[in-house]
N, C-alpha and C positions, 0 to 999 in steps of 0.2 A: 175345463173350462181354458180357450186360448186368446189372450192378448198380443197382439206383433208377435217378437219368438218367445216370448213366454208362458209357460204349463205352470197351472196353480196343481197343487194337491190336494185333494179334498174340493167342499163343495163352496161356493163364494158364500158369507153368508150377511155382507154391507158390501156397499155401493156407494158413494159419497163422491158430489162434483163443486168445486172451491169455487168462487169470485173469476179467480184466474182464468180458470179451465181446469187446472190438476184434477186426476181422477184417484180416488182412494179403493182399492180392492182387497177387502179382508177377506180370509177364511182363519179357521183355528184359531190358530196360532202367529198370523202372519199377516202383519200390514204394507199393502207395497202402495207406491205414489206414483203415479205418471205423471207428464209433459208431453206435448207437441200430439195432443190426441189428434187433431186435423192432418198431419201427415199421414203417410201409408203406412209410417214402421212406428208406434209409438213408441216413446223411451220412458224406461226406468228412471225413476228418480230419486226415487228415496226405500229404503226395506227398513223393517225395524220386526222382531220377532219378540212376542211378548212369554216368557215361560214359565209355566206354573197354571193359567187361568187361558178361559179360552175367551176369545173376542165375540161379543156378540152384536155391536155395532158400532158405526164411525160416524161422525159428522164433525166437516168444519165449522169453525166460529167466523160470523160476518166479519169484514175490518181488522181479522187480525191472523197472525200463521199460525196458528192451532188448529190439530186435528183432538178433537176427545175419542177417545176410543171406551166404549160400554164393554167391563169385563164381566164374567161369571162370579166375582169376588169387588168389584168395583167398580173405579172409572180410571183411567193415564189421559195424562195430555201429551202429546207429540209436535213436538215445534216442528214444523216444514215451511220453512222460509219462501215468501213469496206467494203465500199462498190464499192473501189476503190480499182486498185493495185499500192502497195507501189512501186514508181519510180524513180530516181533521177538520174542526171547525176553522173558517179562514172567517168569520164574521166576531172572532174573538180578537180582541188586542194583543192577546202574546200566550198560546194553547200550552205554554212550556212553565208558566208564573209558578211559584214556589204561592205556600200559601200567607206568608208576609206578604209577598207583591200583589196578591189578589185582593188583601184587607188594607192596605196602601191605596190600590186605585177603587176603592169603594171608599174609603174616606176623602180620596181627593173629588171624587163627580158628587158626593153629597157637599162638599164644599164649594164646589162648582153652580150647584144651585141655589144656595143660598146668596141673598142681593149683598153688593159689599158695603152697600150705605149700613149695614145691620150690623156688623163685624168691627170690635172695636178691641186696639190692643191696650191693655195696661202698662 
């Protein structure tokens, strides 16, 4: 199998596209990730060797920069920067709020719903 100027020894067992157009190509012990596939010469972006176990499959996680590798003895996670589209809930007040900040905002919203004349200070 040939992709651009790269040649793969052995059969390709899995291929997967990320949301941003990266392509992972796996054969028994090696994962290669290519970018710029729309150009005449795709570029090798990342290469990783798994020692001791065969790679069975590979799949990119949506909205995350991870490629999950299914191996003969389990799974591995490969970090691939730029593989997922950056997406967060833009309707949330603060998507990075801590547990305490979320709790405070819930209490504040509940207190805002109560009419002011029902509240009294002792």
